[in-house]
C-alpha positions as CSV (number, residue, x, y, z in Angstrom):
1,X,23.7,111.8,88.1
2,X,20.4,113.3,89.1
3,X,19.7,117.0,88.5
4,X,16.2,118.3,89.3
5,X,15.3,121.8,88.1
6,X,18.8,123.3,88.1
7,X,18.3,126.8,86.8
8,X,20.9,129.1,85.3
9,X,20.4,131.5,88.3
10,X,21.4,128.7,90.7
11,X,24.5,127.9,88.6
12,X,25.5,131.6,88.6
13,X,25.1,131.7,92.4
14,X,27.3,128.6,92.8
15,X,30.0,130.1,90.5
16,X,29.9,133.3,92.4
17,X,30.5,131.5,95.7
18,X,33.3,129.4,94.4
19,X,35.0,132.4,92.8
20,X,34.9,134.1,96.2
21,X,36.6,131.0,97.7
22,X,39.3,131.3,95.0
23,X,40.1,134.9,96.1
24,X,40.1,134.6,99.8
25,X,39.8,131.7,102.3
26,X,38.5,133.0,105.6
27,X,36.3,135.9,104.6
28,X,33.8,134.1,102.3
29,X,33.3,131.3,104.8
30,X,32.8,133.8,107.6
31,X,30.3,135.8,105.6
32,X,28.3,132.8,104.5
33,X,28.1,131.6,108.1
34,X,27.1,135.0,109.4
35,X,24.3,135.4,106.8
36,X,22.4,132.5,108.3
37,X,22.8,133.2,112.0
38,X,20.0,130.7,112.9
39,X,21.9,127.9,111.2
40,X,25.6,128.8,111.5
41,X,27.5,126.8,108.9
42,X,24.9,124.0,109.0
43,X,24.9,123.9,105.2
44,X,28.7,123.6,104.7
45,X,29.8,120.0,105.0
46,X,33.0,120.1,107.1
47,X,32.2,123.1,109.1
48,X,28.7,121.8,110.2
49,X,30.3,119.3,112.6
50,X,32.6,121.9,114.4
51,X,31.8,124.3,117.2
52,X,30.6,127.7,115.8
53,X,32.7,129.7,118.3
54,X,35.9,128.0,117.2
55,X,35.0,128.5,113.6
56,X,34.3,132.2,114.1
57,X,37.6,132.6,116.0
58,X,39.7,130.8,113.4
59,X,38.0,132.4,110.4
60,X,38.2,135.9,111.9
61,X,41.8,135.5,112.8
62,X,42.7,134.1,109.3
63,X,40.7,136.9,107.6
64,X,42.6,139.5,109.6
65,X,45.9,137.8,108.7
66,X,44.9,137.7,105.1
67,X,44.3,141.5,105.2
68,X,47.1,142.7,107.5
69,X,49.7,140.0,107.0
70,X,50.1,140.9,103.3
71,X,51.7,144.3,103.9
72,X,55.2,142.7,104.0
73,X,56.5,140.5,101.2
74,X,57.1,137.5,103.4
75,X,53.6,137.7,104.8
76,X,52.2,137.9,101.3
77,X,54.2,134.9,100.2
78,X,52.9,132.9,103.2
79,X,49.3,133.9,102.5
80,X,49.7,133.1,98.8
81,X,51.0,129.6,99.5
82,X,48.3,128.8,102.1
83,X,45.6,130.2,99.8
84,X,46.9,128.2,96.9
85,X,46.8,125.0,98.9
86,X,43.3,125.6,100.5
87,X,41.5,127.5,97.7
88,X,40.2,124.3,96.0
89,X,38.8,123.1,99.3
90,X,37.2,126.4,100.2
91,X,35.8,126.8,96.7
92,X,34.3,123.4,96.8
93,X,32.9,124.0,100.3
94,X,31.4,127.4,99.2
95,X,29.8,125.9,96.1
96,X,28.2,123.0,98.1
97,X,27.2,125.4,100.9
98,X,25.5,127.9,98.6
99,X,23.8,125.0,96.7
100,X,22.4,123.8,100.1
101,X,21.3,127.3,101.1
102,X,19.5,127.9,97.8
103,X,18.0,124.4,97.6
104,X,19.8,122.9,94.6
105,X,18.9,119.3,94.1
106,X,21.9,117.5,92.5
107,X,23.3,114.0,93.1
108,X,26.2,113.5,93.6
109,X,26.9,116.7,95.5
110,X,30.6,116.2,95.5
111,X,30.6,116.8,91.7
112,X,29.4,120.3,92.3
113,X,32.1,120.8,94.9
114,X,34.7,119.5,92.5
115,X,33.7,122.1,89.8
116,X,33.7,124.9,92.4
117,X,37.1,123.8,93.7
118,X,38.5,123.8,90.2
119,X,37.2,127.3,89.5
120,X,38.7,128.5,92.8
121,X,42.0,126.9,92.0
122,X,42.2,128.4,88.5
123,X,41.6,131.9,89.9
124,X,44.1,131.4,92.7
125,X,46.8,130.1,90.3
126,X,46.4,133.2,88.1
127,X,46.6,135.4,91.2
128,X,49.8,133.7,92.3
129,X,51.1,134.0,88.7
130,X,50.5,137.8,88.8
131,X,52.2,138.0,92.2
132,X,55.3,136.4,90.9
133,X,55.2,138.3,87.6
134,X,54.8,141.7,89.3
135,X,57.0,141.0,92.4
136,X,54.8,142.9,94.8
137,X,51.1,143.6,94.6
138,X,50.0,147.2,95.6
139,X,48.0,147.3,98.9
140,X,45.0,148.7,97.1
141,X,44.6,145.5,95.1
142,X,44.6,143.5,98.3
143,X,41.8,145.6,99.7
144,X,40.0,145.3,96.3
145,X,40.4,141.6,96.4
146,X,38.8,141.5,99.9
147,X,35.9,143.7,98.8
148,X,35.4,141.6,95.7
149,X,35.4,138.4,97.7
150,X,32.8,139.7,100.1
151,X,30.6,141.1,97.3
152,X,30.7,137.7,95.4
153,X,29.5,135.9,98.5
154,X,26.7,138.4,99.1
155,X,25.8,138.4,95.4
156,X,25.7,134.6,95.4
157,X,22.9,134.7,98.0
158,X,21.1,138.0,97.1
159,X,21.8,138.7,93.4
160,X,23.2,135.6,91.7
161,X,23.0,137.0,88.2
162,X,25.5,139.8,89.1
163,X,27.8,137.5,91.1
164,X,27.8,134.9,88.4
165,X,28.6,137.5,85.8
166,X,31.5,138.8,87.9
167,X,32.7,135.2,88.3
168,X,32.6,134.6,84.6
169,X,34.5,137.8,83.9
170,X,37.1,136.8,86.4
171,X,37.4,133.4,84.8
172,X,37.7,135.0,81.4
173,X,40.5,137.4,82.7
174,X,42.3,134.4,84.2
175,X,42.2,132.4,81.0
176,X,43.2,135.4,78.9
177,X,46.2,136.3,81.1
178,X,47.4,132.7,81.3
179,X,47.3,132.3,77.5
180,X,49.2,135.6,77.1
181,X,51.8,134.4,79.6
182,X,52.1,131.2,77.4
183,X,52.7,133.3,74.3
184,X,55.3,135.5,76.0
185,X,57.1,132.5,77.3
186,X,57.2,130.8,73.9
187,X,58.4,134.1,72.3
188,X,61.2,134.4,74.9
189,X,62.2,130.8,74.3
190,X,62.5,131.4,70.5
191,X,64.6,134.5,71.1
192,X,66.9,132.8,73.7
């Protein structure tokens, strides 16, 4: 493994981008592609080989479905399942894409994608857990999730300290709530 001058700021930017990929699928990829209009998705491994018009169409459609399709419980379940399946991929792509944009020199690059994908998967698993625990998520939380996802991508490129801090707080909340669920489950098991 070769790491050349990897700073804490770059690590925070990568964490921020992968956390955004763990919250939403289409919106973070759409934003990171639109930030660099001169090089649409040239820094993201799988998307660099596809036609930009097709990518924009698919990501815009999916972002709208993530936002509008979650008003009904069946739409929310479909979105949650698809996000759970694809969040590690999007988190990995986001972390590698942001690493390429900010000029991180690390070999092998897939290791960075793996860590970003795992962070995205952990955040999505906790979100799905909250969904099944609460039954239905209020619509304001869906809008807040979209806003936070967009902010994390923008912060990854413009203010990585803030984005990384938000990503670390989200990870702490995810780990804290999952351990609390474990204790409640063990307590119910002893009572039952």
